[in-house]
N, C-alpha and C positions, 0 to 999 in steps of 0.2 A: 504494500500500500504506500502511496506517495502523498505527502502533505506539502503544499506550496504556500510560502509566506512571502508577501510582497512588502518590502521594507521601505517603499517610497514614502518619505515624509514622516516616518515613525521613529520613535525614540529607540535607542540601542537596547535598553533594558526590557522594553515591551516585546521587542522581536525575540530577544534571547530567552525570556521567560516562556513565551509561547512555544519556541522550539524545544526548550528543555522539558516542558510538560508533555509534548507529543513524543519525544524520545523516551520518556519514562512511562509511556502508555497510559497516561492519566485520562485520556479522552476515550478509552475503550473499556468495555466491561470485562474483557478476558485478559487484561494486563496483569502480570505478576512481577513482584519486585526482584526475583532471582533469575529472571529471563530477559534477554534483550529483545525488545519488540521488533517485529518484522515490518518496520516502517522506515521510509526514507524522507528526510526533511530537506526541502530545497528552499533556500532564501534567495529571492530574486531582487535585483536592483540594490545590492548592498552599498554601493557608492552613493545612493540617494538617501541615506539615513539622515535623520535630523539630530545633529549633535551640536550643543551650544558651545560657544567659544570658551566659556568658563569651565565646562567639563573637559574640553580638550587640553586645557592647561593644568587643571587641578587633579584630574584622575591619574593615579600612578599605579604601576604594576611593579611589585618587588620580587627579587629573586636573590637567593643566597646559596652558594655552593657548599658551605660548611667551613671554608677556610677563613682565617681572619682577614678582614678588610675586603671581602668579596661581595659585599652587599651592593646590589644595583637597583636603581629606581628609574623606570622609564615612564614618560608621560604618554597619554593616549595619542597626542598629536605625533609623537615620535614613532609609536607603533604603526599608526596609519600611514605615515610618510614612508617608512621603510618597508612594511609588509602589506599594506592595504587595509581596506575596511573589513575584509574577510577575517583577518587575524583578530580584530577587535571583537567580532561576533563570536568567533571560536573561544576566545578567552572568557567572554561573558557567559556563554553557555556552559563551558567547563566548570566555572565557579558555581553554577546552579545545579549541577549534577552531583549525586552523592559520591564521596571519595571511596571507591572500592574497585575491585578488579573489572567490573563491567563498564566503568566510565569510558575507557579508551575504545572499547568495542561499540558503545553507543555513539561516541563522537565520529566514528567512521561512517555512520549513517547520516551525518550532517554534510550537505553539499551547498556551497555558497557560490553564487553567480553574480558577477558585477554587471 
């Protein structure tokens, strides 16, 4: 089954939460928590997202390798500039999925089109 989300003029969080709920099979009656749903989520027009300038500057993504002094903080504008709007959606959806062994398998069912 395929679910299509049009991101034109919509906020990043609204698109990501809709995609995460479909990937978790919240919209079906036969969904189970321990099984990856047989659904593909396509996000169309990712570059037409409505993101405010304040969010572009203030939203930061942190990463740390474990070594001293390796803490990195990248802004949303830097992520979009380097990797595109699709990476911002992937990171938002990844944060909304539960942290378990099925998260990466569910993210493979997310397809983003600019």
